[in-house]
C-alpha positions, 0 to 999 in steps of 0.5 A: 659839601666837599669834593671828597664827600661827594666822591664817597657818595658816588663811590657808594652808589656805584658799589651798590648799583654797579651790576644794574648800571653796567647792565643798563650801559650794555643795553644802551650800547647794544641799542646804539650798535643796532642804530649805528649798523643801520646808519652805516649800511644806508651810507654804504648802499649809497656809496656803492650805488654811486660807483660807476662800475659794479664793485666786487665784494672785496672792494666793497669791504675795503671801501666801506669797513670804516663806516662800521667802526662805531657799531663794532665799538659799541658792540664790544663796549656792550659785551664788556658791560654785560660781562662785567655786570654778570661778574659783579653779580657772581661775586655778590652771590659768592659773598652771600653764600659764604656769609650764609654758610658761616652764619649757619655754622655759628648757629649750630655751634651756639645751639650745641653750646646751649645744650652743653651748658644748660642741658637738653631739657633747658634747651628744649624749654628755650625752643618751646618759648621761641615757638610760643613767641612765634605763635603770639605774633600770629593775628587773632583768630576770627569767625569760624577759625576760632574753633579749637578743633575740627573734624576731618573727612575721615572723622579724625580730629584736626588741630590748628597748626602753624608752619614755622617758616612762613607763619601760615596756619592750617588744620592737621594733626601729628599723625597727618603731618608725619605722613606728609613728612614721609612723602616729602622725604621720599621726594627728597631722596628721589630728587636730592633737593626740594623747595619750601614751596613744594613742602607748603604744597604737601602741607596744603598751605599757600606758596610764598614768593621766590625769596623764601619759596625757592630755598631748598632742603637737600639730602645730598649736601647735608646727608640728612632727611628733613625732620620736624620738631613739634611744639605745643603752644597756645593762642587765645586759650586754644591749643596750637601745634607749631612745627619747626625743622632740624635744619633750615633750607638754604639758597639753591646756589649753595648746593 
């Protein structure tokens, strides 16, 4: 392998793992600074004890400051590494934010052009087909879950529903979902933003990991309340209500 190829591999590794490497170097430097400080202190105490006369604080500093140069250098190095790691991470976040905003803008343009060229009805048919594909990807129902309809505590009929972001299934109906959506939007108006996990709690679904669960819908950024698009789909010959959204949640740092 040529030196140039090795250099490219190393450069790629550093570019990919730069923040982690810098943070690790910073922690090692701080650890070294603590050790160097302790070592310098022990030496300074011995030097002071060896003096014939009791020195003043000024004399001690003048005589012993050089012992602390390694500790100071390591502290400065560690601080520089941590600051550098944070800066690299901030740049990455800004890049992701820009890419996300661009993708969202392009997606909105694409959906608008589909409606313009094919018409509202054809665009709705495409969205229904996508919803059906999502439903098809759900694992088959098992045991008691194969029931097409359940009866709720107040005697209302409950149908199987699928939450579009996570693919979780739950029992509900159109009226109940609309009521829960109103509850969520009231919360959204009050707080300005609400997370995916907060919405899942309202639906009665399980929370998901923070990668998806901490994404937010916001009304102060978009000016829009969350609304639901309900698609009637079929799974194993049974009716399923797939729910989607008028706009997707986004990372909180894009607010």
